[in-house]
C-alpha positions as CSV (number, residue, x, y, z in Angstrom):
1,M,-139.9,-64.0,7.7
2,I,-141.6,-65.7,4.8
3,N,-141.8,-69.5,4.7
4,M,-140.9,-70.3,1.1
5,S,-142.3,-73.8,1.3
6,A,-145.8,-72.3,1.8
7,I,-145.6,-70.1,-1.3
8,S,-147.0,-71.2,-4.6
9,W,-146.1,-69.0,-7.5
10,R,-146.9,-69.4,-11.2
11,P,-144.5,-66.9,-12.9
12,Q,-146.2,-67.2,-16.3
13,S,-149.6,-66.1,-14.9
14,E,-149.2,-64.5,-11.5
15,P,-147.4,-61.4,-10.2
16,N,-144.3,-62.1,-8.1
17,P,-145.4,-62.2,-4.4
18,L,-141.9,-61.2,-3.2
19,P,-139.8,-58.0,-3.5
20,F,-137.3,-59.9,-5.8
21,S,-137.5,-62.9,-8.1
22,P,-137.2,-66.1,-6.0
23,F,-136.0,-67.9,-9.1
24,K,-133.1,-65.5,-9.7
25,A,-132.3,-65.4,-6.0
26,S,-132.1,-69.2,-5.7
27,T,-128.9,-69.4,-7.7
28,V,-126.2,-67.5,-5.9
29,P,-123.6,-66.4,-6.4
30,R,-124.5,-65.7,-10.0
31,P,-121.4,-64.3,-11.6
32,I,-121.8,-62.0,-14.6
33,G,-120.2,-62.9,-17.9
34,W,-119.4,-60.1,-20.3
35,L,-120.1,-61.3,-23.8
36,S,-118.9,-59.5,-26.9
37,S,-119.8,-60.3,-30.5
38,V,-119.9,-58.9,-34.0
39,D,-122.5,-59.2,-36.7
40,G,-121.8,-60.1,-40.3
41,Q,-121.1,-56.5,-41.2
42,G,-118.5,-56.2,-38.5
43,R,-120.6,-54.1,-36.0
44,E,-119.4,-54.8,-32.5
45,N,-121.5,-55.4,-29.4
46,I,-120.8,-56.1,-25.7
47,A,-123.3,-57.0,-23.0
48,P,-123.5,-58.5,-19.5
49,Y,-125.2,-61.9,-19.0
50,S,-125.9,-63.7,-15.7
51,Q,-127.2,-66.8,-17.4
52,W,-124.0,-68.5,-18.6
53,Q,-122.1,-71.6,-17.7
54,N,-119.0,-73.5,-18.6
55,L,-119.6,-76.7,-20.5
56,T,-116.2,-78.3,-20.9
57,F,-112.6,-77.7,-19.9
58,D,-110.8,-79.3,-22.8
59,P,-111.5,-77.6,-25.1
60,P,-112.9,-74.7,-23.0
61,M,-116.5,-74.0,-24.0
62,V,-119.1,-71.6,-22.6
63,M,-122.9,-71.3,-23.2
64,F,-125.3,-68.5,-22.4
65,S,-129.0,-67.9,-22.4
66,A,-130.8,-64.6,-23.1
67,N,-134.2,-63.3,-22.5
68,Q,-135.9,-61.1,-25.1
69,Y,-136.5,-57.4,-24.6
70,P,-139.9,-56.5,-23.2
71,D,-141.1,-55.5,-26.8
72,G,-140.2,-59.0,-28.1
73,R,-136.9,-58.1,-29.9
74,R,-134.1,-60.6,-29.6
75,K,-130.8,-59.4,-28.1
76,D,-127.9,-58.4,-30.3
77,T,-125.5,-60.9,-28.8
78,V,-127.9,-63.7,-29.7
79,L,-128.5,-62.4,-33.2
80,N,-124.7,-61.9,-33.8
81,A,-123.7,-65.3,-32.3
82,E,-126.3,-67.1,-34.5
83,E,-125.1,-65.2,-37.6
84,T,-121.4,-65.6,-37.2
85,G,-121.1,-68.6,-34.9
86,W,-118.9,-66.7,-32.4
87,F,-119.0,-64.7,-29.2
88,V,-116.3,-64.0,-26.7
89,W,-116.8,-64.4,-22.9
90,K,-115.0,-62.5,-20.2
91,M,-115.6,-62.5,-16.5
92,A,-117.1,-59.2,-15.4
93,T,-115.0,-58.5,-12.3
94,Y,-115.7,-56.0,-9.5
95,D,-113.1,-53.6,-10.9
96,L,-115.1,-53.5,-14.2
97,R,-118.5,-53.0,-12.6
98,E,-119.1,-49.5,-13.8
99,E,-118.3,-50.3,-17.4
100,V,-120.3,-53.5,-17.2
101,N,-123.3,-51.5,-16.0
102,K,-122.9,-49.1,-18.9
103,S,-122.9,-52.0,-21.3
104,A,-126.3,-53.1,-20.1
105,Q,-128.0,-50.2,-21.9
106,V,-130.7,-51.0,-24.4
107,L,-129.6,-49.6,-27.7
108,D,-130.8,-49.8,-31.3
109,Y,-129.5,-52.8,-33.2
110,G,-126.1,-51.9,-34.7
111,D,-125.3,-49.2,-32.1
112,S,-122.2,-50.3,-30.2
113,E,-122.0,-50.3,-26.4
114,W,-118.2,-50.1,-26.9
115,D,-118.6,-46.5,-28.0
116,R,-119.8,-45.7,-24.4
117,L,-117.2,-47.6,-22.5
118,S,-113.8,-46.6,-21.0
119,V,-112.0,-49.9,-21.5
120,T,-109.2,-51.0,-23.8
121,K,-110.5,-53.4,-26.5
122,E,-108.5,-56.4,-27.6
123,Y,-109.4,-58.8,-30.3
124,A,-109.7,-62.6,-29.8
125,D,-107.4,-64.5,-32.1
126,N,-108.0,-63.7,-35.8
127,Y,-111.7,-63.5,-35.6
128,R,-111.8,-59.7,-35.1
129,I,-114.2,-60.2,-32.2
130,P,-113.6,-57.8,-29.3
131,W,-112.0,-59.4,-26.3
């Protein structure tokens, strides 16, 4: 057994000394939010995020945070939400796990994960944002 209090780790400059990230493992459970968005040209995107949280209940508001891709590109959901001001959040339930995993693929910007999923798409209000 490893005594975590005896470990010093600087994630910006040192390799992880453990099999898994202690930072990620310290927040459990970490439910997955499934976020969908569209860009200004109407191209649709959906992706899973584990770094999200509710902010308020009345009105209900959700926030999320996203890393960049290893090559430095920003994720489509972030670009789309910044461009349009909208995204839609859905809880990624156990029954949806296979489709959620498929939606985690790294695709070229503008390619839609929706084209690879076996789910029924519904639009939120009048914004034409999936789910």
